[in-house]
C-alpha positions as a Markdown table, in Angstrom:
| # | Residue | x | y | z |
|---|---|---|---|---|
| 1 | Unk | 31.9 | 15.2 | -20.5 |
| 2 | Unk | 29.2 | 12.7 | -19.4 |
| 3 | Unk | 26.8 | 11.5 | -22.0 |
| 4 | Unk | 23.3 | 13.0 | -21.8 |
| 5 | Unk | 20.7 | 10.6 | -20.3 |
| 6 | Unk | 18.1 | 9.6 | -22.8 |
| 7 | Unk | 14.5 | 10.2 | -21.5 |
| 8 | Unk | 12.6 | 6.9 | -21.5 |
| 9 | Unk | 9.1 | 5.9 | -20.5 |
| 10 | Unk | 7.1 | 2.7 | -20.2 |
| 11 | Unk | 6.1 | 3.3 | -23.8 |
| 12 | Unk | 9.8 | 3.0 | -24.8 |
| 13 | Unk | 9.6 | -0.6 | -23.8 |
| 14 | Unk | 6.9 | -1.4 | -26.4 |
| 15 | Unk | 9.2 | 0.0 | -29.1 |
| 16 | Unk | 12.6 | -1.4 | -28.2 |
| 17 | Unk | 12.3 | -4.6 | -26.1 |
| 18 | Unk | 11.6 | -8.0 | -27.6 |
| 19 | Unk | 8.0 | -8.6 | -26.7 |
| 20 | Unk | 8.5 | -11.6 | -24.3 |
| 21 | Unk | 7.4 | -9.7 | -21.2 |
| 22 | Unk | 4.3 | -7.7 | -20.2 |
| 23 | Unk | 5.7 | -5.4 | -17.5 |
| 24 | Unk | 3.7 | -3.2 | -15.2 |
| 25 | Unk | 2.7 | 0.2 | -16.5 |
| 26 | Unk | 4.9 | 2.0 | -13.9 |
| 27 | Unk | 8.7 | 2.1 | -14.1 |
| 28 | Unk | 10.6 | 1.6 | -10.8 |
| 29 | Unk | 13.6 | 3.9 | -10.6 |
| 30 | Unk | 14.8 | 3.6 | -7.0 |
| 31 | Unk | 14.7 | 1.2 | -4.1 |
| 32 | Unk | 15.7 | 1.2 | -0.5 |
| 33 | Unk | 15.0 | -1.8 | 1.8 |
| 34 | Unk | 11.5 | -3.0 | 1.0 |
| 35 | Unk | 10.3 | 0.3 | -0.5 |
| 36 | Unk | 10.5 | 1.2 | -4.2 |
| 37 | Unk | 9.7 | 4.5 | -6.1 |
| 38 | Unk | 8.6 | 4.9 | -9.7 |
| 39 | Unk | 9.3 | 7.6 | -12.3 |
| 40 | Unk | 6.5 | 9.7 | -10.9 |
| 41 | Unk | 7.8 | 9.4 | -7.3 |
| 42 | Unk | 5.0 | 7.1 | -6.2 |
| 43 | Unk | 6.1 | 4.7 | -3.4 |
| 44 | Unk | 5.5 | 1.0 | -3.3 |
| 45 | Unk | 6.0 | -1.7 | -0.7 |
| 46 | Unk | 7.8 | -4.6 | -2.3 |
| 47 | Unk | 6.5 | -8.1 | -1.6 |
| 48 | Unk | 7.9 | -9.5 | -4.9 |
| 49 | Unk | 11.6 | -9.3 | -4.1 |
| 50 | Unk | 12.6 | -9.2 | -7.8 |
| 51 | Unk | 11.1 | -12.8 | -7.9 |
| 52 | Unk | 12.9 | -14.0 | -4.8 |
| 53 | Unk | 16.1 | -12.2 | -5.8 |
| 54 | Unk | 16.5 | -9.2 | -3.5 |
| 55 | Unk | 16.6 | -11.3 | -0.4 |
| 56 | Unk | 18.2 | -8.4 | 1.6 |
| 57 | Unk | 16.0 | -5.7 | 0.2 |
| 58 | Unk | 17.0 | -3.0 | -2.2 |
| 59 | Unk | 20.5 | -1.5 | -2.0 |
| 60 | Unk | 21.5 | -3.2 | 1.2 |
| 61 | Unk | 24.4 | -1.1 | 2.7 |
| 62 | Unk | 26.8 | -4.0 | 3.0 |
| 63 | Unk | 26.1 | -5.2 | -0.6 |
| 64 | Unk | 26.5 | -1.6 | -1.9 |
| 65 | Unk | 29.8 | -1.3 | 0.0 |
| 66 | Unk | 31.1 | -4.6 | -1.5 |
| 67 | Unk | 30.0 | -3.5 | -4.9 |
| 68 | Unk | 31.9 | -0.3 | -4.6 |
| 69 | Unk | 35.0 | -1.8 | -3.1 |
| 70 | Unk | 35.2 | -4.7 | -5.6 |
| 71 | Unk | 34.2 | -2.5 | -8.4 |
| 72 | Unk | 37.4 | -0.4 | -7.8 |
| 73 | Unk | 39.5 | -3.6 | -7.5 |
| 74 | Unk | 38.9 | -6.3 | -10.1 |
| 75 | Unk | 35.7 | -7.0 | -12.2 |
| 76 | Unk | 36.6 | -9.8 | -14.6 |
| 77 | Unk | 39.5 | -12.1 | -15.4 |
| 78 | Unk | 37.8 | -15.0 | -17.3 |
| 79 | Unk | 38.3 | -18.6 | -16.3 |
| 80 | Unk | 41.8 | -18.6 | -17.7 |
| 81 | Unk | 42.6 | -17.4 | -14.2 |
| 82 | Unk | 41.0 | -17.9 | -10.9 |
| 83 | Unk | 40.2 | -15.2 | -8.3 |
| 84 | Unk | 40.0 | -14.7 | -4.6 |
| 85 | Unk | 36.3 | -13.8 | -4.3 |
| 86 | Unk | 35.3 | -17.0 | -6.2 |
| 87 | Unk | 37.5 | -19.2 | -4.1 |
| 88 | Unk | 36.2 | -17.6 | -0.8 |
| 89 | Unk | 32.5 | -18.0 | -1.9 |
| 90 | Unk | 33.0 | -21.6 | -3.0 |
| 91 | Unk | 34.7 | -22.4 | 0.3 |
| 92 | Unk | 31.9 | -20.9 | 2.3 |
| 93 | Unk | 29.1 | -22.6 | 0.3 |
| 94 | Unk | 30.9 | -26.0 | 0.8 |
| 95 | Unk | 31.3 | -25.3 | 4.5 |
| 96 | Unk | 27.6 | -24.6 | 4.8 |
| 97 | Unk | 26.3 | -27.6 | 2.8 |
| 98 | Unk | 26.8 | -31.2 | 1.8 |
| 99 | Unk | 28.9 | -30.1 | -1.2 |
| 100 | Unk | 32.6 | -30.5 | -1.9 |
| 101 | Unk | 32.7 | -28.8 | -5.4 |
| 102 | Unk | 31.2 | -25.7 | -6.9 |
| 103 | Unk | 30.6 | -24.4 | -10.4 |
| 104 | Unk | 29.6 | -20.8 | -10.9 |
| 105 | Unk | 27.3 | -19.4 | -13.5 |
| 106 | Unk | 25.2 | -16.3 | -14.0 |
| 107 | Unk | 21.6 | -17.4 | -13.8 |
| 108 | Unk | 19.5 | -20.2 | -12.5 |
| 109 | Unk | 19.1 | -21.6 | -16.0 |
| 110 | Unk | 22.9 | -21.8 | -16.4 |
| 111 | Unk | 23.2 | -23.6 | -13.0 |
| 112 | Unk | 20.5 | -26.0 | -14.0 |
| 113 | Unk | 22.0 | -26.6 | -17.5 |
| 114 | Unk | 25.3 | -27.4 | -15.8 |
| 115 | Unk | 23.6 | -29.8 | -13.3 |
| 116 | Unk | 21.7 | -31.7 | -16.0 |
| 117 | Unk | 24.7 | -31.9 | -18.2 |
| 118 | Unk | 26.8 | -33.2 | -15.3 |
| 119 | Unk | 24.2 | -35.8 | -14.4 |
| 120 | Unk | 24.2 | -37.2 | -17.9 |
| 121 | Unk | 27.9 | -37.0 | -18.2 |
| 122 | Unk | 28.5 | -38.7 | -14.9 |
| 123 | Unk | 26.1 | -41.6 | -15.9 |
| 124 | Unk | 27.8 | -41.9 | -19.3 |
| 125 | Unk | 31.3 | -42.0 | -17.8 |
| 126 | Unk | 30.5 | -44.2 | -14.8 |
| 127 | Unk | 27.8 | -46.5 | -16.0 |
| 128 | Unk | 26.6 | -46.4 | -19.7 |
| 129 | Unk | 26.0 | -43.9 | -22.5 |
| 130 | Unk | 22.4 | -45.3 | -22.6 |
| 131 | Unk | 21.8 | -44.2 | -18.9 |
| 132 | Unk | 20.4 | -40.8 | -19.9 |
| 133 | Unk | 16.8 | -40.7 | -18.7 |
| 134 | Unk | 15.8 | -37.7 | -16.6 |
| 135 | Unk | 12.7 | -37.8 | -14.5 |
| 136 | Unk | 11.1 | -34.4 | -13.8 |
| 137 | Unk | 7.7 | -33.2 | -12.7 |
| 138 | Unk | 4.6 | -31.5 | -14.1 |
| 139 | Unk | 4.5 | -27.8 | -13.4 |
| 140 | Unk | 8.2 | -27.6 | -12.7 |
| 141 | Unk | 10.2 | -24.7 | -13.9 |
| 142 | Unk | 14.0 | -25.0 | -14.4 |
| 143 | Unk | 14.9 | -22.2 | -16.8 |
| 144 | Unk | 14.6 | -21.0 | -20.4 |
| 145 | Unk | 17.4 | -22.7 | -22.3 |
| 146 | Unk | 16.2 | -25.5 | -24.6 |
| 147 | Unk | 17.5 | -28.2 | -22.2 |
| 148 | Unk | 16.1 | -26.6 | -19.0 |
| 149 | Unk | 12.8 | -25.6 | -20.5 |
| 150 | Unk | 12.4 | -29.2 | -21.7 |
| 151 | Unk | 13.1 | -30.6 | -18.2 |
| 152 | Unk | 10.6 | -28.1 | -16.9 |
| 153 | Unk | 7.1 | -29.6 | -17.0 |
| 154 | Unk | 5.2 | -26.8 | -18.6 |
| 155 | Unk | 4.6 | -27.3 | -22.4 |
| 156 | Unk | 3.5 | -23.6 | -22.7 |
| 157 | Unk | 7.2 | -22.7 | -22.3 |
| 158 | Unk | 8.8 | -25.4 | -24.4 |
| 159 | Unk | 6.4 | -25.9 | -27.4 |
| 160 | Unk | 7.2 | -24.3 | -30.7 |
| 161 | Unk | 11.0 | -24.4 | -30.5 |
| 162 | Unk | 11.5 | -27.5 | -32.6 |
| 163 | Unk | 12.7 | -30.9 | -31.5 |
| 164 | Unk | 13.3 | -31.1 | -27.7 |
| 165 | Unk | 16.2 | -32.9 | -26.0 |
| 166 | Unk | 15.1 | -36.5 | -25.7 |
| 167 | Unk | 14.8 | -39.0 | -22.8 |
| 168 | Unk | 13.0 | -36.6 | -20.4 |
| 169 | Unk | 9.9 | -38.0 | -18.6 |
| 170 | Unk | 7.4 | -36.0 | -16.6 |
| 171 | Unk | 5.2 | -37.3 | -13.8 |
| 172 | Unk | 3.0 | -35.7 | -11.2 |
| 173 | Unk | 4.7 | -33.9 | -8.4 |
| 174 | Unk | 4.4 | -35.4 | -4.9 |
| 175 | Unk | 3.4 | -38.8 | -6.5 |
| 176 | Unk | 6.0 | -41.4 | -5.5 |
| 177 | Unk | 4.1 | -44.2 | -7.2 |
| 178 | Unk | 4.3 | -42.3 | -10.5 |
| 179 | Unk | 8.1 | -42.0 | -10.2 |
| 180 | Unk | 8.4 | -45.7 | -9.3 |
| 181 | Unk | 6.4 | -46.6 | -12.5 |
| 182 | Unk | 8.9 | -44.8 | -14.8 |
| 183 | Unk | 12.3 | -45.1 | -13.0 |
| 184 | Unk | 14.7 | -47.8 | -14.3 |
| 185 | Unk | 18.4 | -48.5 | -14.6 |
| 186 | Unk | 18.5 | -46.2 | -17.6 |
| 187 | Unk | 17.6 | -43.2 | -15.4 |
| 188 | Unk | 20.5 | -40.9 | -14.7 |
| 189 | Unk | 18.7 | -38.3 | -12.5 |
| 190 | Unk | 15.6 | -37.2 | -10.8 |
| 191 | Unk | 15.3 | -33.4 | -11.0 |
| 192 | Unk | 13.0 | -31.7 | -8.5 |
| 193 | Unk | 12.3 | -28.4 | -6.8 |
| 194 | Unk | 11.8 | -28.9 | -3.0 |
| 195 | Unk | 9.2 | -26.2 | -3.4 |
| 196 | Unk | 7.7 | -25.7 | -6.8 |
| 197 | Unk | 7.9 | -21.9 | -7.3 |
| 198 | Unk | 6.4 | -21.0 | -10.6 |
| 199 | Unk | 4.2 | -24.1 | -10.4 |
| 200 | Unk | 2.1 | -22.7 | -7.6 |
| 201 | Unk | 4.3 | -22.6 | -4.5 |
| 202 | Unk | 3.9 | -26.3 | -3.8 |
| 203 | Unk | 6.2 | -27.9 | -1.2 |
| 204 | Unk | 7.3 | -31.5 | -1.6 |
| 205 | Unk | 6.1 | -33.7 | 1.2 |
| 206 | Unk | 8.8 | -35.3 | 3.4 |
| 207 | Unk | 7.7 | -38.8 | 2.3 |
| 208 | Unk | 8.1 | -37.8 | -1.4 |
| 209 | Unk | 11.6 | -36.3 | -1.0 |
| 210 | Unk | 12.8 | -39.3 | 1.1 |
| 211 | Unk | 11.2 | -41.7 | -1.4 |
| 212 | Unk | 13.0 | -40.0 | -4.2 |
| 213 | Unk | 16.3 | -40.3 | -2.4 |
| 214 | Unk | 15.7 | -44.0 | -1.8 |
| 215 | Unk | 14.8 | -44.6 | -5.5 |
| 216 | Unk | 17.9 | -42.8 | -6.7 |
| 217 | Unk | 20.0 | -44.9 | -4.5 |
| 218 | Unk | 18.3 | -48.1 | -5.7 |
| 219 | Unk | 18.8 | -47.2 | -9.4 |
| 220 | Unk | 22.2 | -45.5 | -9.3 |
| 221 | Unk | 20.6 | -42.2 | -10.3 |
| 222 | Unk | 21.5 | -38.7 | -9.0 |
| 223 | Unk | 19.0 | -36.6 | -7.0 |
| 224 | Unk | 19.3 | -33.1 | -8.4 |
| 225 | Unk | 17.5 | -30.3 | -6.4 |
| 226 | Unk | 16.7 | -27.1 | -8.1 |
| 227 | Unk | 17.0 | -24.6 | -5.2 |
| 228 | Unk | 17.1 | -21.5 | -7.5 |
| 229 | Unk | 14.0 | -20.1 | -5.8 |
| 230 | Unk | 13.9 | -22.0 | -2.5 |
| 231 | Unk | 17.5 | -21.6 | -1.6 |
| 232 | Unk | 19.6 | -18.9 | 0.2 |
| 233 | Unk | 17.4 | -18.7 | 3.3 |
| 234 | Unk | 14.1 | -18.4 | 1.6 |
| 235 | Unk | 12.6 | -21.4 | 3.4 |
| 236 | Unk | 13.9 | -20.5 | 6.8 |
| 237 | Unk | 17.0 | -22.7 | 6.4 |
| 238 | Unk | 19.9 | -21.9 | 4.1 |
| 239 | Unk | 18.7 | -24.5 | 1.6 |
| 240 | Unk | 15.3 | -26.2 | 1.6 |
| 241 | Unk | 16.7 | -29.7 | 1.4 |
| 242 | Unk | 17.6 | -29.3 | 5.1 |
| 243 | Unk | 13.9 | -29.6 | 6.0 |
| 244 | Unk | 13.7 | -33.1 | 4.6 |
| 245 | Unk | 16.5 | -35.0 | 6.3 |
| 246 | Unk | 18.1 | -36.0 | 3.0 |
| 247 | Unk | 21.3 | -35.3 | 1.2 |
| 248 | Unk | 21.1 | -34.5 | -2.5 |
| 249 | Unk | 23.8 | -35.3 | -5.1 |
| 250 | Unk | 23.6 | -31.9 | -6.8 |
| 251 | Unk | 21.9 | -28.6 | -5.9 |
| 252 | Unk | 21.6 | -25.4 | -7.9 |
| 253 | Unk | 21.2 | -21.9 | -6.5 |
| 254 | Unk | 20.9 | -18.4 | -8.0 |
| 255 | Unk | 18.3 | -15.7 | -7.5 |
| 256 | Unk | 19.0 | -14.6 | -3.9 |
| 257 | Unk | 22.7 | -15.8 | -4.1 |
| 258 | Unk | 23.8 | -12.3 | -5.2 |
| 259 | Unk | 21.1 | -10.4 | -3.5 |
| 260 | Unk | 20.2 | -8.7 | -6.8 |
| 261 | Unk | 23.5 | -9.2 | -8.7 |
| 262 | Unk | 23.5 | -11.9 | -11.4 |
| 263 | Unk | 25.3 | -15.0 | -10.1 |
| 264 | Unk | 24.5 | -18.7 | -9.7 |
| 265 | Unk | 26.1 | -21.9 | -8.5 |
| 266 | Unk | 25.9 | -25.6 | -8.9 |
| 267 | Unk | 27.1 | -27.6 | -5.9 |
| 268 | Unk | 28.0 | -31.3 | -5.9 |
| 269 | Unk | 30.4 | -33.9 | -4.4 |
| 270 | Unk | 34.0 | -34.8 | -5.2 |
| 271 | Unk | 32.8 | -38.2 | -6.6 |
| 272 | Unk | 30.4 | -36.7 | -9.1 |
| 273 | Unk | 32.7 | -33.8 | -10.0 |
| 274 | Unk | 35.5 | -36.3 | -10.7 |
| 275 | Unk | 34.2 | -37.1 | -14.2 |
| 276 | Unk | 34.7 | -33.5 | -15.3 |
| 277 | Unk | 37.9 | -32.1 | -16.9 |
| 278 | Unk | 39.0 | -28.8 | -18.4 |
| 279 | Unk | 37.0 | -28.0 | -21.5 |
| 280 | Unk | 34.0 | -30.3 | -20.8 |
| 281 | Unk | 31.8 | -27.4 | -19.6 |
| 282 | Unk | 32.3 | -23.7 | -19.0 |
| 283 | Unk | 31.1 | -20.1 | -19.1 |
| 284 | Unk | 32.9 | -16.8 | -19.7 |
| 285 | Unk | 31.4 | -14.7 | -16.9 |
| 286 | Unk | 30.8 | -17.5 | -14.3 |
| 287 | Unk | 32.7 | -16.9 | -11.1 |
| 288 | Unk | 33.7 | -13.4 | -11.9 |
| 289 | Unk | 35.2 | -11.5 | -9.0 |
| 290 | Unk | 32.5 | -8.8 | -8.9 |
| 291 | Unk | 29.6 | -11.2 | -8.7 |
| 292 | Unk | 31.3 | -13.5 | -6.2 |
| 293 | Unk | 32.4 | -10.8 | -3.9 |
| 294 | Unk | 28.8 | -9.5 | -3.6 |
| 295 | Unk | 27.4 | -13.1 | -3.2 |
| 296 | Unk | 29.9 | -13.7 | -0.4 |
| 297 | Unk | 28.6 | -10.7 | 1.5 |
| 298 | Unk | 25.0 | -11.8 | 0.9 |
| 299 | Unk | 25.8 | -15.3 | 2.1 |
| 300 | Unk | 27.6 | -14.0 | 5.2 |
| 301 | Unk | 24.5 | -12.0 | 6.1 |
| 302 | Unk | 21.8 | -14.6 | 5.2 |
| 303 | Unk | 23.5 | -17.6 | 6.8 |
| 304 | Unk | 23.1 | -16.3 | 10.3 |
| 305 | Unk | 20.6 | -17.4 | 13.0 |
| 306 | Unk | 19.3 | -13.9 | 13.2 |
| 307 | Unk | 18.2 | -13.8 | 9.6 |
| 308 | Unk | 17.1 | -17.5 | 9.2 |
| 309 | Unk | 15.1 | -17.5 | 12.4 |
| 310 | Unk | 13.5 | -14.1 | 11.5 |
| 311 | Unk | 12.2 | -15.7 | 8.3 |
| 312 | Unk | 9.7 | -17.9 | 10.3 |
| 313 | Unk | 8.4 | -15.0 | 12.4 |
| 314 | Unk | 7.8 | -12.9 | 9.3 |
| 315 | Unk | 6.0 | -15.8 | 7.7 |
| 316 | Unk | 3.7 | -16.1 | 10.6 |
| 317 | Unk | 2.9 | -12.4 | 10.3 |
| 318 | Unk | 2.0 | -12.8 | 6.6 |
| 319 | Unk | 0.0 | -16.0 | 7.2 |
| 320 | Unk | -2.0 | -14.4 | 10.0 |
| 321 | Unk | -2.9 | -11.4 | 7.8 |
| 322 | Unk | -3.9 | -13.7 | 4.9 |
| 323 | Unk | -6.0 | -15.8 | 7.2 |
| 324 | Unk | -7.8 | -12.7 | 8.5 |
| 325 | Unk | -8.5 | -11.7 | 4.9 |
| 326 | Unk | -9.8 | -15.1 | 4.1 |
| 327 | Unk | -12.1 | -15.0 | 7.1 |
| 328 | Unk | -13.5 | -11.8 | 5.8 |
| 329 | Unk | -13.8 | -12.5 | 2.1 |
| 330 | Unk | -13.6 | -16.4 | 1.8 |
| 331 | Unk | -10.8 | -16.1 | -0.7 |
| 332 | Unk | -8.3 | -18.9 | -0.4 |
| 333 | Unk | -8.3 | -22.7 | -0.6 |
| 334 | Unk | -4.8 | -22.9 | 0.9 |
| 335 | Unk | -1.9 | -20.8 | 2.2 |
| 336 | Unk | 1.2 | -22.8 | 1.5 |
| 337 | Unk | 4.9 | -22.8 | 0.9 |
| 338 | Unk | 7.8 | -22.6 | 3.4 |
| 339 | Unk | 9.4 | -19.6 | 5.1 |
| 340 | Unk | 9.0 | -16.4 | 2.9 |
| 341 | Unk | 8.0 | -18.4 | -0.2 |
| 342 | Unk | 4.3 | -18.0 | 0.3 |
| 343 | Unk | 1.5 | -19.0 | -2.0 |
| 344 | Unk | -2.2 | -18.1 | -1.4 |
| 345 | Unk | -4.3 | -20.3 | -3.7 |
| 346 | Unk | -7.5 | -18.6 | -4.7 |
| 347 | Unk | -10.9 | -20.5 | -4.4 |
| 348 | Unk | -12.4 | -21.6 | -7.7 |
| 349 | Unk | -14.9 | -18.6 | -7.8 |
| 350 | Unk | -11.9 | -16.2 | -7.7 |
| 351 | Unk | -9.4 | -18.3 | -9.6 |
| 352 | Unk | -9.4 | -16.1 | -12.7 |
| 353 | Unk | -8.7 | -12.9 | -10.7 |
| 354 | Unk | -5.0 | -13.4 | -9.8 |
| 355 | Unk | -3.8 | -10.9 | -12.4 |
| 356 | Unk | -6.5 | -8.5 | -11.5 |
| 357 | Unk | -5.4 | -8.6 | -7.9 |
| 358 | Unk | -1.8 | -8.1 | -8.9 |
| 359 | Unk | -2.7 | -4.9 | -10.9 |
| 360 | Unk | -5.0 | -3.7 | -8.2 |
| 361 | Unk | -2.2 | -4.1 | -5.6 |
| 362 | Unk | 0.1 | -2.1 | -7.8 |
| 363 | Unk | -2.5 | 0.7 | -7.9 |
| 364 | Unk | -2.5 | 0.7 | -4.1 |
| 365 | Unk | 1.3 | 0.9 | -3.9 |
| 366 | Unk | 2.1 | -2.8 | -3.4 |
| 367 | Unk | 4.3 | -5.1 | -5.6 |
| 368 | Unk | 3.2 | -8.8 | -5.5 |
| 369 | Unk | 3.5 | -11.8 | -7.8 |
| 370 | Unk | 1.4 | -14.7 | -9.1 |
| 371 | Unk | 2.4 | -18.3 | -9.5 |
| 372 | Unk | 0.3 | -19.9 | -12.2 |
| 373 | Unk | -3.2 | -18.6 | -12.9 |
| 374 | Unk | -4.7 | -18.9 | -9.5 |
| 375 | Unk | -2.0 | -18.4 | -6.8 |
| 376 | Unk | -0.9 | -15.1 | -5.3 |
| 377 | Unk | 2.8 | -15.3 | -4.5 |
| 378 | Unk | 4.8 | -13.4 | -1.8 |
| 379 | Unk | 8.6 | -13.5 | -1.8 |
| 380 | Unk | 9.7 | -10.4 | 0.1 |
| 381 | Unk | 13.0 | -9.5 | 1.5 |
| 382 | Unk | 14.1 | -12.0 | 4.2 |
| 383 | Unk | 14.8 | -9.0 | 6.4 |
| 384 | Unk | 11.6 | -7.0 | 5.6 |
| 385 | Unk | 10.6 | -4.8 | 8.5 |
| 386 | Unk | 7.4 | -6.0 | 10.3 |
| 387 | Unk | 5.9 | -2.6 | 9.9 |
| 388 | Unk | 6.4 | -2.9 | 6.1 |
| 389 | Unk | 4.5 | -6.3 | 6.2 |
| 390 | Unk | 1.7 | -4.7 | 8.2 |
| 391 | Unk | 1.3 | -1.7 | 5.9 |
| 392 | Unk | 1.7 | -3.8 | 2.8 |
| 393 | Unk | -1.0 | -6.3 | 3.9 |
| 394 | Unk | -3.3 | -3.3 | 4.6 |
| 395 | Unk | -2.7 | -2.1 | 1.0 |
| 396 | Unk | -3.4 | -5.7 | -0.2 |
| 397 | Unk | -6.7 | -5.8 | 1.7 |
| 398 | Unk | -7.8 | -2.6 | -0.1 |
| 399 | Unk | -6.8 | -4.1 | -3.4 |
| 400 | Unk | -8.8 | -7.3 | -2.7 |
| 401 | Unk | -11.9 | -5.2 | -1.7 |
| 402 | Unk | -11.7 | -3.3 | -5.0 |
| 403 | Unk | -11.3 | -6.4 | -7.1 |
| 404 | Unk | -14.2 | -8.2 | -5.4 |
| 405 | Unk | -16.4 | -5.1 | -5.7 |
| 406 | Unk | -15.7 | -4.7 | -9.4 |
């Protein structure tokens, strides 16, 4: 006999969940494509994409079919054994990128933790145990483990947890001179998001990225790109580094990789991977058949001209609607990002209203995000229907009017 389902409400959250989140007052219970319904049956258009995760929308039929098929076949074996879905997914990621080796984890933080550990280990084994400096950037976000939160350049996330891992230096983003001032032969890696996501949807300039590549080459340091948010088609290319005409040494990906199922990957070269050996790093769930089968299906769909080219046309539709709103209300200093990672930066007189706008949008049946205190962020499904964009932006306009009239 099936166990009776416990009745839960938004109030249950306040009683049972560690108070590290402040979720919306409604509880989503069902999603299909770019539409979501809450406990009361109210419908929302989803421009938040699970924070750039549900890149193919909710319950995409191909992902659902793979989940069912693999769910009836093999879920987990541990890394004492390998499995076919992991080997297929790794092979396809390698075929689609610069990479030659893959490590699978379950979250962006785990992929980044693996990348940072690999960068230090490689420098230690190939050069010197003192070559450990990591250069990262203000307003970066790389995860919530103690190492990744320390590399991330936002003290509000890392303060209060005791001594932080040492030898991490933060400089301003897009400032090559600042990097030149701190890089030396003790530097093992530069860690950068091609588009800072949580830090305000700020793209790196081509000169900056190319300059970082040259500095890494000059100082025998590794260029590590965090593509957890910018990867898997989000920018209009499979990975955002492809916009810059550079080849990184390591990239990380997660979020959209599983289309909503937890999975992440770190990609690198044979040369860098060669320092690793059994037991040096690992994870119990990483590379499990269920996650990898779903990610393979997501990759097969996303890495097609149809989807990738469609990202740019959808972006243009969003930007045109935002520009029309700006013309009417004088709202934004900038509409930035790449592809369907869009940030609309509020003008100083509206800068404190980002959260108000988010809540007002929810009241109108629209799910959006912020990035920092003064940027509205849109990271919808890469295959969102143009009619959903049109209707969602109409709801957004109503929300803006109500906030400005308040």
